[in-house]
VMD Tcl script that builds the backbone (N, CA, C; Angstrom):
set m [mol new atoms 207]
animate dup $m
set s [atomselect $m all]
$s set {name element resname resid chain x y z} {
  {N N MET 1 A 16.725 -7.669 5.055}
  {CA C MET 1 A 15.821 -8.141 4.059}
  {C C MET 1 A 14.593 -7.641 3.987}
  {N N LYS 2 A 14.528 -8.429 2.419}
  {CA C LYS 2 A 13.515 -7.960 1.062}
  {C C LYS 2 A 12.439 -8.740 1.973}
  {N N LEU 3 A 11.347 -8.397 2.005}
  {CA C LEU 3 A 9.783 -9.150 2.553}
  {C C LEU 3 A 9.534 -8.813 1.395}
  {N N GLU 4 A 8.763 -10.762 1.083}
  {CA C GLU 4 A 9.036 -11.419 -0.238}
  {C C GLU 4 A 7.663 -11.311 -0.787}
  {N N PRO 5 A 6.339 -11.095 -1.508}
  {CA C PRO 5 A 4.996 -11.134 -1.241}
  {C C PRO 5 A 4.062 -12.305 -0.743}
  {N N MET 6 A 5.036 -13.444 -1.434}
  {CA C MET 6 A 4.344 -15.072 -1.053}
  {C C MET 6 A 4.696 -15.766 -0.015}
  {N N ASP 7 A 5.985 -14.919 0.809}
  {CA C ASP 7 A 5.704 -15.437 2.158}
  {C C ASP 7 A 5.588 -14.147 2.821}
  {N N PHE 8 A 5.008 -13.023 2.512}
  {CA C PHE 8 A 3.491 -12.586 3.582}
  {C C PHE 8 A 2.370 -12.761 3.105}
  {N N LEU 9 A 2.297 -13.805 2.093}
  {CA C LEU 9 A 1.493 -14.010 1.783}
  {C C LEU 9 A 1.065 -15.954 3.050}
  {N N ARG 10 A 2.025 -16.457 2.905}
  {CA C ARG 10 A 1.847 -17.410 3.444}
  {C C ARG 10 A 1.851 -17.312 4.880}
  {N N GLU 11 A 2.113 -16.131 5.513}
  {CA C GLU 11 A 2.553 -15.845 6.818}
  {C C GLU 11 A 0.826 -15.327 7.434}
  {N N LEU 12 A 0.194 -14.479 6.137}
  {CA C LEU 12 A -1.217 -14.106 6.889}
  {C C LEU 12 A -2.248 -15.409 7.022}
  {N N GLN 13 A -1.476 -16.492 6.414}
  {CA C GLN 13 A -3.142 -17.879 6.462}
  {C C GLN 13 A -3.190 -18.366 7.677}
  {N N GLY 14 A -3.725 -18.251 8.250}
  {CA C GLY 14 A -4.244 -18.740 9.954}
  {C C GLY 14 A -4.903 -17.212 11.020}
  {N N ARG 15 A -4.827 -15.909 9.884}
  {CA C ARG 15 A -4.154 -14.836 10.427}
  {C C ARG 15 A -6.239 -14.007 11.310}
  {N N GLU 16 A -6.518 -13.939 11.860}
  {CA C GLU 16 A -8.317 -13.435 11.919}
  {C C GLU 16 A -8.469 -12.578 11.347}
  {N N PHE 17 A -9.483 -12.023 10.552}
  {CA C PHE 17 A -8.998 -11.365 9.384}
  {C C PHE 17 A -10.439 -10.000 9.920}
  {N N PRO 18 A -10.618 -8.587 9.683}
  {CA C PRO 18 A -9.680 -8.017 9.165}
  {C C PRO 18 A -8.103 -7.443 9.781}
  {N N LEU 19 A -7.366 -7.841 9.266}
  {CA C LEU 19 A -6.092 -7.640 9.722}
  {C C LEU 19 A -5.466 -5.794 9.687}
  {N N VAL 20 A -4.450 -5.234 10.087}
  {CA C VAL 20 A -4.161 -4.044 9.734}
  {C C VAL 20 A -2.644 -4.434 9.559}
  {N N VAL 21 A -2.263 -3.756 8.351}
  {CA C VAL 21 A -0.685 -4.098 8.393}
  {C C VAL 21 A -0.425 -3.105 8.700}
  {N N THR 22 A 0.750 -2.462 8.522}
  {CA C THR 22 A 1.415 -1.932 9.132}
  {C C THR 22 A 3.402 -1.600 8.623}
  {N N GLY 23 A 3.945 -0.501 8.311}
  {CA C GLY 23 A 5.473 -1.185 7.652}
  {C C GLY 23 A 5.231 -1.221 6.138}
  {N N GLN 24 A 5.899 0.178 5.225}
  {CA C GLN 24 A 5.690 0.116 4.116}
  {C C GLN 24 A 6.453 -0.809 3.498}
  {N N PRO 25 A 7.634 -2.378 3.327}
  {CA C PRO 25 A 7.394 -3.387 3.570}
  {C C PRO 25 A 6.359 -3.807 3.106}
  {N N ALA 26 A 5.561 -4.506 4.233}
  {CA C ALA 26 A 4.259 -4.970 4.393}
  {C C ALA 26 A 3.399 -4.517 3.610}
  {N N VAL 27 A 3.096 -3.427 3.394}
  {CA C VAL 27 A 2.419 -2.600 2.731}
  {C C VAL 27 A 2.629 -2.729 1.344}
  {N N ALA 28 A 3.340 -2.511 1.168}
  {CA C ALA 28 A 4.271 -2.944 -0.599}
  {C C ALA 28 A 3.849 -4.487 -0.454}
  {N N CYS 29 A 3.721 -5.325 0.277}
  {CA C CYS 29 A 3.302 -6.569 -0.760}
  {C C CYS 29 A 2.062 -7.068 -0.878}
  {N N VAL 30 A 1.278 -6.015 0.865}
  {CA C VAL 30 A -1.049 -6.187 0.448}
  {C C VAL 30 A -1.030 -5.387 -0.624}
  {N N GLU 31 A 0.023 -4.281 -1.516}
  {CA C GLU 31 A -0.491 -4.000 -3.004}
  {C C GLU 31 A -0.523 -4.767 -3.987}
  {N N MET 32 A 1.041 -5.243 -3.783}
  {CA C MET 32 A 1.289 -6.884 -4.725}
  {C C MET 32 A 0.301 -7.239 -4.688}
  {N N LEU 33 A 0.012 -8.363 -3.030}
  {CA C LEU 33 A -1.080 -9.534 -3.780}
  {C C LEU 33 A -2.508 -8.904 -4.006}
  {N N HIS 34 A -2.723 -7.280 -3.525}
  {CA C HIS 34 A -4.190 -6.500 -3.700}
  {C C HIS 34 A -4.396 -7.218 -5.658}
  {N N THR 35 A -3.336 -6.702 -6.241}
  {CA C THR 35 A -3.624 -6.196 -7.659}
  {C C THR 35 A -3.269 -7.762 -8.725}
  {N N VAL 36 A -2.657 -7.979 -7.880}
  {CA C VAL 36 A -2.569 -10.271 -8.408}
  {C C VAL 36 A -4.432 -10.575 -7.869}
  {N N GLY 37 A -4.287 -10.351 -7.215}
  {CA C GLY 37 A -6.418 -10.791 -6.500}
  {C C GLY 37 A -6.208 -11.973 -5.579}
  {N N PHE 38 A -4.864 -11.328 -4.975}
  {CA C PHE 38 A -4.625 -13.322 -3.836}
  {C C PHE 38 A -5.444 -12.690 -2.346}
  {N N VAL 39 A -5.652 -11.506 -2.578}
  {CA C VAL 39 A -5.851 -10.848 -0.870}
  {C C VAL 39 A -7.265 -10.053 -1.212}
  {N N ASN 40 A -8.311 -9.522 -0.649}
  {CA C ASN 40 A -8.779 -8.493 -0.537}
  {C C ASN 40 A -8.316 -7.644 0.248}
  {N N ALA 41 A -7.784 -6.475 0.107}
  {CA C ALA 41 A -7.347 -5.577 0.654}
  {C C ALA 41 A -8.080 -3.587 0.370}
  {N N VAL 42 A -7.544 -2.881 1.598}
  {CA C VAL 42 A -7.856 -1.453 1.216}
  {C C VAL 42 A -6.421 -0.795 1.405}
  {N N VAL 43 A -5.751 -0.111 0.597}
  {CA C VAL 43 A -4.793 0.462 1.621}
  {C C VAL 43 A -4.530 2.257 2.068}
  {N N ILE 44 A -4.675 2.050 3.338}
  {CA C ILE 44 A -4.617 3.620 3.567}
  {C C ILE 44 A -4.068 4.209 3.358}
  {N N SER 45 A -3.083 4.186 3.761}
  {CA C SER 45 A -1.213 4.959 3.056}
  {C C SER 45 A -0.581 4.118 2.244}
  {N N SER 46 A 0.245 5.074 1.386}
  {CA C SER 46 A 1.414 4.227 1.634}
  {C C SER 46 A 2.461 4.863 1.727}
  {N N ASP 47 A 2.155 6.317 2.193}
  {CA C ASP 47 A 3.411 6.816 2.864}
  {C C ASP 47 A 4.282 6.010 3.759}
  {N N PRO 48 A 5.978 6.014 2.972}
  {CA C PRO 48 A 6.636 5.327 3.890}
  {C C PRO 48 A 6.677 5.230 5.282}
  {N N GLU 49 A 6.406 6.615 5.881}
  {CA C GLU 49 A 6.199 7.065 7.252}
  {C C GLU 49 A 4.909 6.897 8.218}
  {N N LEU 50 A 3.825 6.234 7.307}
  {CA C LEU 50 A 2.540 6.114 8.021}
  {C C LEU 50 A 1.880 4.947 6.865}
  {N N ALA 51 A 2.098 4.120 6.335}
  {CA C ALA 51 A 2.513 3.057 5.646}
  {C C ALA 51 A 1.381 2.176 6.633}
  {N N GLU 52 A 0.558 1.607 5.941}
  {CA C GLU 52 A -0.794 1.233 6.330}
  {C C GLU 52 A -1.989 0.447 5.489}
  {N N ALA 53 A -2.358 -0.866 5.762}
  {CA C ALA 53 A -2.919 -1.388 5.349}
  {C C ALA 53 A -4.192 -2.098 5.989}
  {N N ARG 54 A -5.793 -2.865 5.534}
  {CA C ARG 54 A -6.052 -2.808 5.835}
  {C C ARG 54 A -6.614 -4.687 5.365}
  {N N VAL 55 A -6.241 -6.297 5.951}
  {CA C VAL 55 A -6.251 -7.056 4.462}
  {C C VAL 55 A -7.343 -7.140 5.702}
  {N N HIS 56 A -8.790 -7.608 4.442}
  {CA C HIS 56 A -10.339 -8.840 4.496}
  {C C HIS 56 A -10.375 -10.440 4.551}
  {N N GLN 57 A -9.848 -10.309 3.176}
  {CA C GLN 57 A -9.115 -12.020 3.292}
  {C C GLN 57 A -8.500 -12.128 2.213}
  {N N ILE 58 A -7.589 -13.609 2.202}
  {CA C ILE 58 A -7.254 -14.209 1.055}
  {C C ILE 58 A -8.237 -14.742 0.476}
  {N N THR 59 A -7.737 -14.794 -0.537}
  {CA C THR 59 A -9.257 -14.595 -2.068}
  {C C THR 59 A -8.461 -16.542 -2.184}
  {N N GLU 60 A -9.560 -16.918 -2.832}
  {CA C GLU 60 A -9.171 -18.548 -3.436}
  {C C GLU 60 A -8.124 -18.545 -4.477}
  {N N LEU 61 A -8.443 -17.357 -5.531}
  {CA C LEU 61 A -7.184 -17.542 -6.057}
  {C C LEU 61 A -5.657 -17.403 -5.369}
  {N N GLY 62 A -5.614 -16.452 -4.317}
  {CA C GLY 62 A -4.626 -16.735 -3.180}
  {C C GLY 62 A -4.562 -17.620 -2.275}
  {N N ARG 63 A -5.725 -18.661 -2.225}
  {CA C ARG 63 A -4.924 -20.167 -1.487}
  {C C ARG 63 A -4.555 -20.697 -2.575}
  {N N ARG 64 A -5.577 -21.479 -3.961}
  {CA C ARG 64 A -4.599 -21.334 -4.857}
  {C C ARG 64 A -2.867 -21.377 -4.657}
  {N N ALA 65 A -2.774 -20.076 -5.084}
  {CA C ALA 65 A -1.368 -19.947 -5.698}
  {C C ALA 65 A -0.690 -20.319 -4.139}
  {N N LEU 66 A -1.278 -20.255 -2.583}
  {CA C LEU 66 A -0.665 -21.220 -1.865}
  {C C LEU 66 A -0.252 -22.546 -1.499}
  {N N ALA 67 A -1.468 -23.480 -2.302}
  {CA C ALA 67 A -1.685 -24.011 -2.305}
  {C C ALA 67 A -0.928 -24.651 -3.110}
  {N N LYS 68 A 0.062 -24.806 -3.834}
  {CA C LYS 68 A 0.949 -24.630 -5.199}
  {C C LYS 68 A 2.410 -25.026 -5.106}
  {N N ARG 69 A 2.403 -24.091 -3.733}
  {CA C ARG 69 A 4.028 -23.818 -3.501}
  {C C ARG 69 A 4.348 -25.039 -2.347}
}
mol reanalyze $m
mol bondsrecalc $m
mol representation Tube
mol addrep $m
């Protein structure tokens, strides 16, 4: 099953930040969401076996995108 970035963003709602994310599919979603400005995040490693990112917050743009859905 493919993890969709907007579904992942929805899962981030209500979580405490900073949040460490591991696993290639989740880190790929964080990278996409960061690229479009929906989250403030740092990708620590995108290596398939060591994939890790730290999400600091959902941005105002990200919250607006969630409100539209």
